[in-house]
N, C-alpha and C positions, 0 to 999 in steps of 0.2 A: 227723431234723427236716426238714420240708418246705421247699423253696426258695420264696421269695416270688415270684420271676419267673424262668421258664425261657424262653429265646428259642431257637427252632429255625430255623436258617438264618443265613446270613452275608453277604448282599448289602447294598445301601444301606438297605433296610428294617430288617434285623436289627441292623445296627450303629447306626443312628439310634435304634432302640428301646433298645438297650443304653446308649447315651450318656445318654438321658433318664432311664432307670430307675436308672442308677448315680448320676446327680446327685441323684436323689430318695432316695438311701440305701436302695434296694431290693436292692442286692447281686446284680445279675442274673447268671445263668449261661447262657452261649451254647454251644449245640452247633453248631459251624460246618460239620460234615459232612466227608466225605472224597471224593477223586476216585472217580467211579463210571462204569461203562461206559455208563449211560443218559444221560450228559451233565451230571449234577449235579456241581458242583465247589465247594470252599470259595471264598468271596468272591463267588459268584454269577456270573450271565452277564456282569456288567460286567467281570469279570476276563478275559473273552475278547475284549473290545473294545480297539481301539487308541486313536486319538485321541478324546477327549471334549471337544467344543467347546461343548456346550449346557448344561453344568452351571454354575450361577451361581458366581462368584468365581474362575474360572480364565481370565482373559484371556491374551493373548500375553505371553510372558516366559520368561526362562531359569530353570528350576526347580532347577538343579543343587544350589546351596548349601542351598536350603530342604529339598529331599528328603533330602540327606545329614545334615541336623541333625534332621529331623522323624521319620525312620524308623530302625529298627534296621538294622545293616549288612546283614543277610541280605535285607532288603526293598528296599534301595536299587537302583534300576534300573541295568542294565549300563552305560548310556552316561554316567551321572553320574560315574563314577570314571575315565573315559578321555578322551583328547583327541579326542572325537567331537562333531559337531554334534548338538544336541538333535533328536530325530526329528520333532518337531512344534512348533507354536507354542502348544500347550496341553498338558493333562495326559493321560496314557494311562489307560485303564480300570483296569488292575491297580494302578497307582500311586494313583489316587483312592480305590479301596476299601481299599487298604492303609493309607492315611492315616485313613480312617474307623475301621478296626480298631484302630489305634494310639491314636486319640483315646478310644475306648471303654475300652481297657486302662488308659489314663492315669487314668480316673475310677474304676477298681476293678473293671471287668468281668472275670469269670472265664470262661475258654474251655476247652472240651473238643473235641478234634479227633476227632469220632465222629458217626455217623449215628443218629438216633432211628428205630428200625425198627418200633416198636409203641407205641400209646398206649391208656390206659384213662381215658376221660372220663366213665365211668358212676359213678365214685366221686370223693370229694373228701377230702383232696388228690388231685390227678390223678396217675396213674401213667404213667411214661415209661420205655421200655426201650431203651437204646442197644445198638448192635451189639456193642461190645467192652468196655464199661465197666459197672459195677454200675447197677441200676435207680435211679431217682430219683423223688421225689415233689415236686409243685409246687402252690402255692396258685393261681397264674395261669400261663397259657401263652400266648406270642405265637408264632404260626406265621408264619414269613417265609421259606419255602423256595423262593419264586419259581416261574418257569415257564421251561422250556427251549425254544428255537426248534427247529422240526422241519426236518430236512435230508433229502435224498434218499439219503444214504449212499454217494455216489460217492467213490472214493479221491481223484480230482482235486479234488473239492469240498472235502474235508477238507484237502488240501495247500495250498489257497489261502485258507483262512479267515483273515480280517483282512489279507489281501493282495489284496483285490478281491472276495472272496466275503463277503456279509453277509446277515443276516436282519432288518435294521432300517434302512429307508430314512431314517426321521426321525432316527435316531441318526447315520448315516454318510453320507447322500447329499450333504451339502454339503462334504465333505472334498475337498481339492484333487485327489486321485487320480481323482475321478469327474467333475470339471467339464469340460464341453464334449467329452465322450466318449460314444460309444454305450454304452448299458447294457442289461442283460437282466434282466427280472423274470419269475420262474417262479410261476405260479398263475393262478387264474381266479375267485376270490371277491372279496368287497368289499375285503378287506385288500390283495389284489394290485392292484386298481384304484387304491386309495388310495395305495399305495406307488408305483405307476407314475406316477400323476398328480403326486405330490410330486416325483419325480425329474425330471420334464420341466422343472422350474425350473433344473436344472443340466446335464442331459445334452444332447447334440446330437440324439439320438434314443433312444427307449425301445422295445425289442423285448419285447412281452408274449408269453410262451410258455405255451400252454395245450393240454392233451392232447385237448380236444374242439373242436367247430366253433362253439361259442358259450360265452360266459362264464356262470359260475354266479352272478355278482354280481347284486344287485338291479337293477331296470330303470334307475333313475336313474344308478347307477354304470356300468352297461353303456354307456349313451348317452354318459356322460362320457368313457369310454375310446375309444369308436369315433369320436367327433367331435373328439378331440384330435389336431391335426396332427403332434405330435411322438411319438405312439404308433403303432407298427407292430405289427399282430397277427401272430403266428406260430401259426396254427391247427393242430390235430391234430399237435402236436409235443411232444416231451419233451426235457429237457436230458440228454444222454448223456455229456458230458465238458466240464469246464472247461479251457480252454487258457491257458497262460501260461509264464512263465520266472522264474528267480530274481531277475533284475534289475528287471523291470517288474511282476511279479505277474500278475494276470489280463490277458490280451490278446484273448481271444475265447471263444466257446462253440460246441460242436458239438451240433446238434439232430438228433433222429431222428424221422421221421414215424411216427405211430401208424397210418397207413393202409397205406403200402407199404414202410416200413422204410428209406427213403432217408435219407441224412445230408446236412446242410447246415451250413456253418460261417459264423458271423458274427463280425466284429470287435467287441470290447467291452472297455471298461476296467473293468467290474464286473459281477458276477452277484448278484442279490438274490433270496433265497428267500422267498416269501410264501405258504407252505403251512401256516401255523398254528403254534401253540405248544402245549406239553403242560405243564399245571401239575404241580408236584412234590408230589402229594398221595397217592401210593400207600400210604405208610406209615400214613395215617389210616384206611384200610380202612372208609370210609363213616361214620366217627364224627361227622362234621360235615356239615351240609347243604351241597350244592354245586349249581351251575347245570348246565345241560345240556352244558357244555363241560368240566366237572370242576373249575371254579374254586370256591374257598370262597365261600359267599354271606354278605355282610354283611346282618345282619337288621334293623339300625336305620339310618335315614338319618343321614349325617354322623358315624357312629360306626364303630369297627372290631369291633363285637360280632359273634359267630358264634352258631350255634344252641345252643351250650353256654355257659351263664353262667360267666364267668371265663376263657374261652378267646377270644383275639383273633387277628385275621388282618391282616397288613400286607404291602404290596408286591404284586408280580405274581402271587402265589398267589391273590389275590382280585381282581385287576384284569386283565380280558381286553380292555381298551379302550386305555388310555394306554401302559402298559408302558414307562415312562421312569424313569431313575435318580432324577430329582428328585421325581417323584410317589411313587415307592416310599419315598424318604426321608421325605416328608411323612406318609405313612400309618404309617411306623415311629414317628414322633413321636406321632401320634395314639394308636397302640396302647399305647405306654408310659404316656401320660397316662390312657388309659382303664383300664389295669391298676392304676395307682396309685390312682385314684379308686374303683375297685371294691374294692380291698383296704381302703381307708379306710372305705368304706360297710359292710363286713363286720366291722370291728373288728380287722383284721390289720395295721394300720399301726404 
């Protein structure tokens, strides 16, 4: 028997869709994924984030007792059980998404820890093939597999992720560790300029590192960067190493000239990678219309409809602009409502 709703992905979009679908008695089934070499992980990119200060409803406060009663023991953060100070005045990314997951489970969501590796949207019910579990059929599908940030692949970069290395200035830039410190932004497109400009609100200086002698960004964005007194351009340079230590995290960056190979070291409290994102859509193999960046295309304004009727997309897999936890959760809600109404319109309710 075909499932009414199958949700592929397990970030804020996927869990919000599951909560809404479960409360509508659609008995949703979530394929939450498995850790993979390409960066896809269960719970999404939010699980790689430390402090989350911009998600509504999480002001400052001691979360110990709440998390110990709200989450199963295996998901309770390490600091809640020990005589240690809470690491921040807000919630951490993994804790926040674990709460979303638990809330979905509380309403009856079923979860399979597996990846969907192949889909057949040419027939209905739709066919879905997991990596390690039996195939499944679905009346509706919500794709919420997100997008992963692009990194350079440096060992030092990986060593300091969430300890001063970030791929989202809007998410992390206002954190105390970055305030009034020099910061490094790597990239030369519109996103890099936007991130660098945003960081000037908090940094003492922003070094923009670009491998060429001019930015790829649009003219207005180039002018914005070049005329900002807190932005210093590092032309013809690439990041060759993130410098830091166990106590302080990131303390600097080593840059290498693309012209003569010389190295330069700059002091920095953080390094922000602004070299794009890659949507997690390989498993779709072109079965849905996508934009030129590979993101799923919404075909109707203010709806999560895709090019295949009965298939919906939510979160960063269809959003190459905002890429925030709260916007992902919002479209997860929309996708569940769209799926519910589509099922009713077809007589499947």
